[in-house]
MARVO-949988 format. One record per residue: residue in three letters; x, y, z of N, C-alpha, C in turn. Coordinates in steps of 0.05 Angstrom, whole numbers, plus 5000, padded with zeros to 4 digits. Atoms other than C-alpha are relative to their C-alpha. Layout:
% MARVO-949988
ALAXYZXYZXYZ;...
% end
This chain:
% MARVO-949988
GLN498549965024854316652216502550155001;MET497849824995858717232236502349865014;ILE497950114983862416802288501649774979;LYS498950225020863616242231501750134980;GLU498449865024865916712177502150195007;GLY497949854990869917152220499550304997;ILE500049704997871117932228502550104991;SER497749845010876018352189502649754998;GLY498050225008879717682168500649835023;VAL499650174979879917402239497649815005;SER501950204997876016752244499649955029;LEU500450034970872416682311499249725007;ASP500650254995870315952304500749814975;PRO498050034981875315632297501850255005;PHE498249764993879616182331502749915002;ARG497350055000887016132320501750235008;TRP498249774995892416552351502849895003;PRO497250154997899916442340501650005026;MET498149984975902716682406498850175021;PHE501249844981900616942472501849955026;PRO498650034976905217072533498150025025;LEU501650004974901516912601501950065024;ASP498549914978904717322653498050125021;ILE501849934982900417332715501449965026;HIS498850054974902617452787498250115023;ASN501749934976897717472847500349785019;ASP499950194975896217062912499149764989;VAL501250265010892716532869501549874982;ILE498350115022896816452808502250194994;SER497549905008903716602787501149854976;SER499350165021905516432717502050164980;ASN498249895020911016562665500149794978;LEU500350215021908516182605499850134974;LEU500349915029908916262531498249814985;LEU502050175016902815972492500550044973;SER499950005029903215812421498349824985;ASN501750175013899115532366497449975014;ILE502550034983892815682405497549974982;LEU502550065017886315382377497749985019;PHE502649984985879415512405497549964982;ASP502350055018873215202372497549925013;GLY502550104988865915052386498450265007;LEU501449774989863915792401497650054984;SER502649975013858415782346498149785003;GLY502250204995855315162369498550005023;PHE501849964972850715442422497150014991;VAL502949995003843415402433499050235021;ALA500849814984839916012458497649925016;ASP502350044986835215912516497950214997;PRO502349795003828216242518501050245017;ALA499449794988829416942535497650185010;SER502349844993825117442573501050295003;LEU499449725000824918202566497650155011;ASN502549844986820518672611501250305000;VAL499849714996819719402609498350115020;ILE501649894977817619742673500050304999;ILE500449725006814820432669499750155028;TRP500949884973811920582740502550025018;GLY497949974983817020842790502550044989;GLY497549975016822121022737500549774977;ALA500150215023822920702669502349845004;LYS498050204997827220062672499549784982;LEU500150205016828819502628501349755013;SER498650234988830118792655500149784980;ALA499650215018832418212616501349745011;LYS498650254991834417472624500349824976;PHE499950185023837317012575502549815004;GLY498150204996842216422568501049864973;LEU498950165024846616022523501249745008;THR498950274993848515292523501749914977;PHE498050055023854715112485500449665002;ASP500150295001854714352464503049905006;SER497250094994862514302464501950224994;LEU497949795003868214802472502749875001;ASN497350154998875414572456502150205000;LEU497849844999881614922475502549854997;GLY497850125002888414712452502550204997;THR497649825004895315032458502649875006;ASN497450074993902614892461500950205022;TYR499249804980906115182526502749935005;ASP497250044989912915292553500450205022;GLY499949834979914415552620499349905027;SER500550094972912415512693497450145011;LEU502549884988905915632736500249905027;LYS500050074972905215642809497150095009;LEU502849984988898215552842499950015030;MET500649984971896115802912502649995015;GLN497450024985903515882932501049745007;MET499350274992903915142938500749804979;ILE499650215021903614762871501850144978;ASN498349905021909214882824499949804977;LEU500150165025908414622751502050144982;PHE498349885024913414722693500249804981;GLY499850215021914714382627499850144973;THR500649925032914214422550498449794989;GLY501750225014908514062515497550144991;LYS502749905010901314122495497849985022;PHE502450024983894814262533497650014986;LYS502750035014887914052512497850015023;LEU502150024982881514202546497349994985;LEU502250035015874513982525497750055023;LEU502349954982868214282560497449934987;LYS502550105010861613962548497650135014;GLN502649904989854814292559500650235022;LEU499749744985857314962586497750184998;GLN502149834998851615402609500550285008;LEU499549734993851916152611497550155004;GLY502549875000846316562638500850315012;LEU499849734992845517322648497150135007;GLU502349854992840317742687500750265004;PHE499349744993840418492689497750194997;GLU502149805002836519112697501150274994;ILE498749765010837919782663498050215005;GLY501949784997834820442685500650174976;ILE500149835025832820892627501250275004;ASN499349734996833821582653501050075027;PRO497550035018839721622670500349714994;ILE499250305009842221002632501849885020;LYS498150094983845220582685499149695007;ILE500450294993845819812700499850015031;SER500450014972842719752768500149745010;GLN499750294987842818982776501349824978;PHE498950175018847018492744501049735012;GLU499150264987848117752757500749804976;ALA499250215020852017232714500249735012;LYS499850284992851116482723501349814979;ILE498950215018855315912699499649725008;GLY500550304994853215182695502449854991;LEU497550115009859714832696499549724989;PRO500550225018860414262646501749765011;SER498150224995863613582648502750074985;THR497449915008871113662633501649774992;GLN498150195007876213272595502650144995;CYS497649845006883513492592502349794997;GLU497450165003890413252571502450194999;VAL497649834996897113542589502649824993;THR497950145006903613312558502450155010;GLY497449874997910913482578500350145027;LEU499749884974909513692651502649875012;PHE497550074987916113652688501949864981;HIS498550105018919113412624499849695004;ASP500350264992916412722641497249934991;GLU502650075011910712392602498749825019;TYR501050184981909311862656498450175020;LEU501249794980908012412708497850174988;SER501949855015904112802655497149835000;LYS502550195002899112212649498650005028;ILE501350054974898012142723498850285009;ILE501249754991897012902736497550064984;THR502549955018892312962677497649865011;GLY502250184990887912392708499050175026;GLN500949874972887912772778498950254993;MET501049745010886713452742497249974992;GLU502650045013880613172704497949935022;ASP501650084978877712852769499650265017;THR500549774981878713492810498050224987;LEU501649835015875413952754497049905000;ASN502550105002869513492748498550005030;SER500949984972868713472828499450315002;LEU500749714995869114242830497650124985;ALA502249935018863814282774497449985015;ILE502450064983859013992825500150145030;GLU499849924973861514212893500450305004;GLN499349744996863814922882498650184978;GLN501349865022859015182828498850265013;SER501149724987855615702874502350185008;ALA497749864993862415932901501150134976;LEU498849895022864916042833498650224987;ASN501949775010859016452810500050215017;THR499549774983859716872871502550154994;LEU497449885006866916992854499750164973;ILE499949905025865517142782498450295003;ASN501649734996860117692801501550195016;GLU498349824985864917992850502050134982;LYS497949905018870218062797498550184980;LEU501349855024864918342744499150255013;ALA501149754991862518892796501650254993;PRO498349785010868119372782499850074971;ILE500349965028867419272709497450124995;ILE502549875003860119432712499950305008;GLU499749724993861620062749501350164983;MET499049835023866320292696498450044974;ILE502049975022861020142642498150225006;ASN501849804993856320562681500850294997;LYS498949745001860821142682500150094972;SER500249955028861321092606497250064992;LEU502649995008853821012599498850285005;ALA501049734992852721672635500150204982;ASN499849795020854822042578498649944974;LEU501250105025850621692526496950045005;SER502850015002843321752507499049754993;LEU501150255008838521202496500449944971;GLN499850055027838821302423503149934992;ASP497450045002846721272428500249675005;VAL499850294993845920572462498749814981;ILE501650175019840720322411501749974975;ASN498350015023845620512357502349855001;LEU497650154996851620192386499249685003;VAL500950275000847519542398499349864974;THR501250095025844219502331501650034977;GLY498449925024849319812287498850224984;ASN501449805014844320312263501350295007;GLY498849754995846721052259500050144971;SER499949845021849321502206500449834973;LYS499250145025850521352132498049774991;GLY502050195008844120932129500649705006;ASP499150304992847120332165497449835007;SER502250184995842419742171499749925029;PRO500350054975839519602240500849725008;LYS499450274996840918862231502849934990;ASP497250075007848318922210501449935026;CYS498850114975851318512267503050054999;LYS497349965003858418602241500450315006;LEU499549754994857919362242499450065028;ALA500449944974855119352310502349885017;PHE497650094988861018922330502350194999;PHE498349795003865719442303499750225018;LYS500749774983862319992337500549965030;GLY499450084970862419622403502649985008;PHE497350014994869719502400501550295000;SER499049724999871220242380499150145026;PHE500849864973867120462441501649875022;LEU498450104978871219982485503050114996;ASN497349875004877820252454499850305009;GLU499849744992875620962470500050025033;GLN500150014971873820762544502449905014;PHE497450124989880020352555502050004980;PRO497849995022885320602509502449835006;GLY497650185000891020122495499549725011;THR500550294989887419512521499249824976;PHE500950145023883619282460501150034972;ASP499249925026886519652400502749884997;HIS497550145005893019282410499549764983;TYR500650215016889518692379498150024978;TYR502049955021884119002337500250264989;LYS499849765013884919522287497850064978;TRP502050005018878919782248500850194974;
% end
């Protein structure tokens, strides 16, 4: 319900954003793109898989959890203008529209948290890659080439979903490792009750422990404090 109704006037499903400059430069991707009229929907159309939660007392108190989500359909659409270079080999440029449809995307998380001190000792994310449909117009300012490249791109993405799923999950967890390390540094200064209040929204002023919106606000406030200038550029409470 919170995803559908939005938070602080910002709807999350569908999510719309007027403009976003995509300026990335590394060995894999180099981009100088301006995205506009961004639309993302389907976020609320998920099914929660059966979850498990275990509390381990012997040998040091720990909590282990496993849960997953399956999204029926996720849709991303945007206008674009600029250039993109992939793997130092493929150069793309143009002005047009980009649409991407992901069907049956699966997300799974497994983690273990030590209680005293509070620390994420194990963490693994898994993504089940979905079938993909995409459409790109305006590539090289040539609609005929755009149709050919769109077909090749769709075939490649669907092949990668089958052939490279394990490699992609390994890469994702490698990239998440330093983020988990930063989170652990922040958790070191919190008590168990602090974490419970952060997750549930419970705390001072008689807040309801089931107030998901308040928990969301507190979560972003916590992130703003830990990573100043990163999130509060887009969200103000």
